C-alpha positions as CSV (number, residue, x, y, z in Angstrom):
1,M,175.3,146.1,182.1
2,K,177.9,145.4,179.2
3,Q,177.1,146.6,175.9
4,I,175.6,144.1,173.1
5,N,178.2,145.5,171.2
6,D,181.3,144.3,173.6
7,S,179.6,141.1,173.9
8,I,179.4,140.6,170.0
9,K,183.0,141.9,169.9
10,D,183.6,138.5,172.9
11,L,181.9,136.4,170.6
12,Y,184.3,137.4,167.4
13,Q,187.1,136.8,169.3
14,Y,186.2,133.4,171.2
15,L,185.0,132.3,167.8
16,E,188.5,133.1,165.9
17,K,190.1,131.1,168.6
18,L,187.8,128.0,168.1
19,E,188.8,128.6,164.2
20,N,191.9,128.7,165.0
21,F,191.7,125.5,167.1
22,S,193.8,122.3,166.7
23,L,194.0,119.3,168.5
24,P,197.8,117.5,168.9
25,T,198.1,114.8,166.9
26,Y,199.1,111.2,168.4
27,K,202.6,111.4,168.4
28,E,202.8,114.6,169.7
29,L,200.8,113.4,172.8
30,P,203.3,113.3,175.4
31,S,205.8,109.9,174.6
32,I,207.1,110.2,178.5
33,P,204.0,108.8,181.3
34,L,202.9,111.0,183.4
35,Y,201.5,111.4,187.1
36,M,198.2,112.5,187.7
37,E,198.6,116.2,188.0
38,Q,200.7,116.2,185.3
39,V,198.0,115.0,183.2
40,V,195.6,117.2,184.3
41,S,197.8,119.8,183.7
42,Y,198.5,119.0,180.3
43,I,195.2,118.6,179.3
44,S,193.8,121.7,180.9
45,E,196.1,123.7,179.1
46,I,195.5,122.5,175.8
47,L,191.7,122.0,175.7
48,G,191.2,125.5,177.5
49,P,191.0,127.7,174.5
50,L,187.5,125.8,174.1
51,F,185.9,127.3,177.1
52,D,184.8,130.5,177.0
53,N,184.6,130.0,181.3
54,K,188.0,130.2,182.9
55,D,186.6,128.8,185.9
56,Q,185.6,125.8,184.0
57,Q,187.1,122.4,185.2
58,V,188.2,120.6,182.1
59,I,189.5,117.2,184.0
60,T,190.1,116.5,187.6
61,P,191.7,113.8,189.3
62,F,188.3,112.5,191.0
63,M,187.7,112.5,187.2
64,I,190.0,110.0,185.9
65,N,190.0,107.5,189.3
66,N,186.3,107.9,188.7
67,Y,187.0,106.3,184.6
68,V,189.7,104.1,186.0
69,K,187.6,102.4,188.6
70,A,184.7,102.0,186.3
71,K,186.9,100.3,183.7
72,I,186.4,103.0,180.7
73,I,190.4,103.3,180.9
74,S,192.8,101.2,182.0
75,A,194.4,101.4,185.3
76,P,198.0,103.7,185.2
77,D,201.3,101.9,185.3
78,Q,203.0,102.4,188.8
79,K,200.7,106.2,188.8
80,K,201.9,106.7,185.8
81,Y,199.6,107.3,182.8
82,K,201.1,106.3,179.0
83,K,199.8,108.1,175.8
84,N,196.8,106.5,174.8
85,H,195.5,107.4,178.8
86,I,196.0,111.0,177.8
87,G,194.2,110.1,174.3
88,Y,191.2,108.6,175.8
89,L,191.5,110.9,178.3
90,I,191.3,114.4,176.0
91,A,188.2,112.9,173.9
92,I,186.6,112.3,177.4
93,S,187.0,115.4,178.4
94,L,185.1,117.3,175.8
95,L,182.6,113.6,175.1
96,K,181.7,114.3,178.5
97,N,179.8,117.3,178.1
98,V,177.3,115.6,175.3
99,S,177.7,112.4,176.1
100,S,176.8,109.5,179.1
101,I,179.5,107.9,180.7
102,K,178.1,104.2,179.3
103,D,178.1,105.8,175.6
104,I,181.5,107.2,176.1
105,A,183.0,103.8,177.5
106,T,181.0,102.0,174.3
107,L,183.1,104.2,171.8
108,I,186.4,103.3,173.6
109,E,185.4,99.7,174.1
110,V,185.1,99.5,170.4
111,D,188.7,100.7,169.6
112,S,190.3,98.7,172.3
113,R,188.7,95.1,171.0
114,F,189.1,95.9,167.6
115,N,192.3,98.3,166.8
116,K,194.7,96.6,169.2
117,E,197.5,96.8,166.7
118,D,196.8,100.9,166.1
119,K,196.4,102.8,169.2
120,E,196.6,105.7,167.0
121,N,193.6,105.2,164.9
122,L,190.6,106.4,166.9
123,F,192.6,109.4,168.3
124,F,193.1,110.0,164.5
125,K,189.4,109.8,163.7
126,F,189.1,111.9,167.2
127,K,190.8,114.7,166.3
128,T,189.9,114.7,162.7
129,M,186.3,115.3,163.0
130,Q,186.8,117.6,166.2
131,D,188.7,120.1,164.3
132,E,186.7,119.6,161.1
133,V,183.3,120.1,163.0
134,I,184.9,123.0,166.0
135,K,186.0,124.9,162.3
136,N,182.8,124.6,160.7
137,Q,180.6,125.6,163.2
138,S,182.4,128.8,164.1
139,R,182.4,129.9,160.3
140,K,178.9,129.3,160.7
141,V,178.0,131.4,163.6
142,I,180.5,133.9,162.0
143,T,178.0,134.4,159.0
144,R,175.3,134.8,161.3
145,L,176.9,137.3,163.5
146,D,177.6,138.9,160.5
147,A,174.2,139.5,159.5
148,I,173.5,140.8,162.6
149,S,176.2,143.2,162.5
150,K,175.1,144.7,158.9
151,K,171.5,145.9,159.8
152,K,170.9,148.9,162.0
153,N,169.8,146.4,165.0
154,T,168.5,148.4,168.5
155,D,170.4,146.3,171.4
156,E,166.9,144.6,171.7
157,E,167.0,143.2,168.4
158,E,170.6,142.7,168.7
159,L,169.8,140.0,171.8
160,V,166.7,138.9,170.2
161,A,168.9,137.5,167.1
162,L,171.6,136.4,169.3
163,S,169.0,134.0,171.8
164,Y,167.6,132.8,167.9
165,I,171.6,131.7,167.3
166,A,172.0,129.9,170.6
167,L,168.1,128.2,170.3
168,K,169.3,126.7,166.8
169,L,172.4,125.5,168.0
170,Y,170.9,123.8,171.3
171,I,168.4,122.6,168.5
172,E,170.8,121.1,166.0
173,S,173.1,119.7,168.8
174,E,170.1,118.2,170.6
175,A,169.0,116.5,167.4
176,T,172.4,115.3,166.9
177,K,172.6,113.6,170.2
178,L,169.6,111.8,169.8
179,L,170.7,110.4,166.7
180,A,174.4,109.7,168.5
181,D,172.3,108.0,171.7
182,T,170.7,105.4,169.4
183,I,173.5,104.4,167.6
184,T,175.3,104.2,170.4
185,N,173.0,102.0,172.4
186,K,172.2,99.7,169.6
187,I,176.3,99.2,169.7
188,F,176.8,98.7,173.5
189,S,173.7,95.6,173.4
190,H,175.9,93.7,171.1
191,L,179.9,94.4,173.1
192,F,178.5,94.4,176.8
193,E,177.1,92.2,179.6
194,K,176.0,93.5,182.7
195,N,178.5,96.1,184.2
196,N,178.2,96.9,187.8
197,D,180.7,99.4,187.9
198,L,179.5,101.5,184.7
199,E,176.1,101.4,186.1
200,K,177.6,102.8,189.7
201,E,178.9,105.4,187.6
202,E,176.0,106.4,185.4
203,K,174.0,106.8,188.7
204,K,176.9,108.9,189.7
205,E,176.9,111.2,186.6
206,L,172.8,111.1,186.7
207,E,173.1,112.3,190.6
208,L,176.1,115.2,189.7
209,K,173.5,116.4,186.8
210,K,170.8,116.5,188.9
211,K,173.0,118.5,191.5
212,K,174.1,120.6,189.0
213,V,170.9,121.5,187.4
214,N,169.1,122.2,191.3
215,E,172.3,124.6,191.8
216,E,171.6,126.6,188.4
217,V,168.5,127.3,189.0
218,N,168.9,128.3,192.7
219,Q,171.2,131.2,191.2
220,L,169.3,132.3,188.9
221,K,166.5,132.7,191.6
222,K,169.2,134.9,193.1
223,T,169.7,136.4,189.6
224,K,166.4,137.6,189.4
225,N,165.7,138.5,192.7
């Protein structure tokens, strides 16, 4: 079993990466349209530092095709994706972990309807918020880890302390998600009529989440046996 001190060191290294992380500006996004595989490679590379699990797929061609099919983003031009596509896909790749496809589509719809002249606006707002939140949360966790490290705890006590840090973060994320979902639902009701493509995509998303939960439960059972 890995030593708890090693795990804390790993956490410090990961948090340091997060503190130094910054999304590219809109102007820094590729100015030349990219094919699907190039988009996947580019987004995976720039978002890679945010994920501790190296095997995690940030985005796939299947995902992109579904976003186009559900009209969350516009179709590529001659199979090539432009700068505005890439900006949206970066945001979707991060938000899909905490938000439904319907809610992401709602936020993008607001941008496409009311920011027609300024394609940089939403991405600028997203980048600014994302960078700020990542840095602030990283510093908070580092402060909590420092408090653990200063005490002469047993391994068991340090594990309990780490679990409380994780629990608080989960509670904070759940509380903010509830608020964000409520606000976005209000916006959705003003913008959309019935959208069958979006509903189909939501059903697919729910099925994938159920499948993921079942796989995690089965994996946990194997670990405990």
